[in-house]
C-alpha positions in Angstrom: -77.0 -27.0 7.6 -75.8 -29.2 4.7 -78.9 -28.2 2.6 -78.4 -24.4 3.6 -74.9 -24.6 2.4 -75.7 -26.3 -0.8 -78.6 -23.6 -1.3 -76.1 -20.8 -0.7 -73.3 -22.3 -3.0 -76.0 -22.8 -5.8 -77.3 -19.2 -5.3 -73.8 -17.8 -5.6 -73.2 -19.8 -8.7 -76.4 -18.5 -10.2 -75.5 -14.9 -9.3 -72.1 -15.3 -11.2 -74.0 -16.8 -14.1 -76.5 -14.0 -14.4 -74.0 -11.3 -13.9 -75.7 -7.7 -14.2 -79.1 -9.5 -14.7 -79.1 -10.7 -11.1 -81.3 -8.7 -8.5 -79.3 -8.7 -5.4 -81.8 -8.4 -2.5 -79.7 -10.1 0.2 -82.5 -12.4 0.9 -81.5 -16.1 1.5 -84.5 -17.4 -0.7 -85.2 -15.6 -3.9 -86.6 -16.2 -7.3 -84.4 -17.5 -10.1 -83.1 -14.0 -11.0 -82.4 -12.9 -7.3 -85.7 -10.9 -7.0 -87.6 -11.2 -3.8 -90.4 -14.0 -3.3 -93.8 -12.8 -2.2 -94.4 -13.8 1.4 -97.9 -15.1 0.6 -96.3 -17.4 -2.0 -93.9 -18.8 0.7 -96.8 -19.2 3.2 -98.8 -21.1 0.5 -96.0 -23.3 -0.5 -95.1 -24.2 3.1 -98.6 -24.9 3.9 -98.6 -27.4 1.0 -95.5 -29.1 2.1 -97.0 -29.5 5.7 -99.9 -31.0 4.3 -98.1 -33.5 2.2 -95.7 -34.4 4.9 -98.4 -35.7 7.2 -97.1 -33.7 10.1 -99.3 -31.7 12.6 -100.5 -28.3 11.2 -97.8 -25.6 11.7 -97.5 -22.2 10.4 -94.3 -20.8 8.8 -94.1 -18.2 11.5 -94.2 -20.8 14.1 -90.7 -22.0 12.7 -89.3 -18.7 13.5 -90.9 -18.6 16.9 -89.6 -22.2 17.5 -85.9 -21.2 16.4 -85.9 -18.1 18.7 -87.0 -20.2 21.7 -84.6 -22.9 21.0 -81.8 -20.4 20.7 -82.7 -18.8 24.0 -82.9 -22.3 25.7 -79.3 -23.1 24.3 -78.1 -19.9 26.1 -77.7 -17.7 23.1 -77.3 -14.2 24.6 -80.5 -12.1 24.1 -78.7 -9.3 22.1 -77.5 -11.9 19.7 -81.1 -13.4 19.2 -82.4 -9.9 18.9 -80.0 -9.1 16.2 -81.0 -12.4 14.3 -84.5 -11.7 14.5 -84.2 -8.0 13.5 -86.1 -6.5 16.4 -85.3 -2.8 17.3 -85.8 -3.3 20.9 -84.3 -6.1 23.2 -87.4 -5.6 25.3 -89.7 -6.8 22.4 -87.4 -10.0 21.9 -87.5 -10.6 25.8 -91.3 -10.2 26.1 -92.1 -12.2 23.1 -89.9 -15.1 23.6 -88.7 -15.6 27.1 -92.2 -16.0 28.7 -92.6 -19.2 27.0 -89.7 -20.9 28.6 -90.2 -22.1 32.0 -87.0 -23.9 31.9 -85.1 -20.5 31.6 -86.8 -19.4 34.7 -85.9 -22.6 36.4 -82.3 -22.4 35.4 -82.2 -18.9 36.8 -83.6 -19.9 40.1 -81.1 -22.7 40.2 -78.1 -20.4 39.4 -79.2 -17.9 42.1 -79.6 -20.5 44.6 -76.1 -21.9 43.9 -74.7 -18.3 44.3 -76.5 -17.8 47.6 -75.5 -21.2 49.1 -72.0 -20.8 47.9 -71.7 -17.4 49.7 -73.4 -18.9 52.8 -70.8 -21.8 52.8 -67.9 -19.3 52.5 -69.3 -17.2 55.3 -69.7 -20.3 57.4 -66.1 -21.3 56.9 -64.9 -17.8 57.7 -66.8 -17.9 60.9 -65.4 -21.3 61.9 -62.0 -20.0 61.1 -62.6 -16.9 63.2 -61.7 -14.8 60.2 -65.0 -12.7 60.4 -64.4 -9.1 61.5 -67.4 -8.8 63.4 -66.6 -12.0 65.7 -63.5 -10.5 66.8 -64.9 -7.3 67.9 -67.9 -9.0 70.1 
């Protein structure tokens, strides 16, 4: 976050310095004059950085996939994630990313079980206290 904030501050300063010469594309990462960076160039540069880092091979797109998956694992609402990745359909976001998170399925099952068990305990309490409508009619 610190690096992204510094990058944003530097970018705003460059935009101010260049004035009318700045090409405002609204992209986070741009060329010096604000114009868009070619996607192939970013992929090429990222590949070189990964090789030099000694880390296992990873594609640039894998970072997006990982970020979305972690956001969902952190309980970020699906519509928020959909907006962040720019999907037109929430179904696309859900189909693409939630299937890879068994933990989300386990969490949903535990939450459902808690709800059912809580309702069962409450019903049992009511039955013991004789407050169940059907018990008084029998």
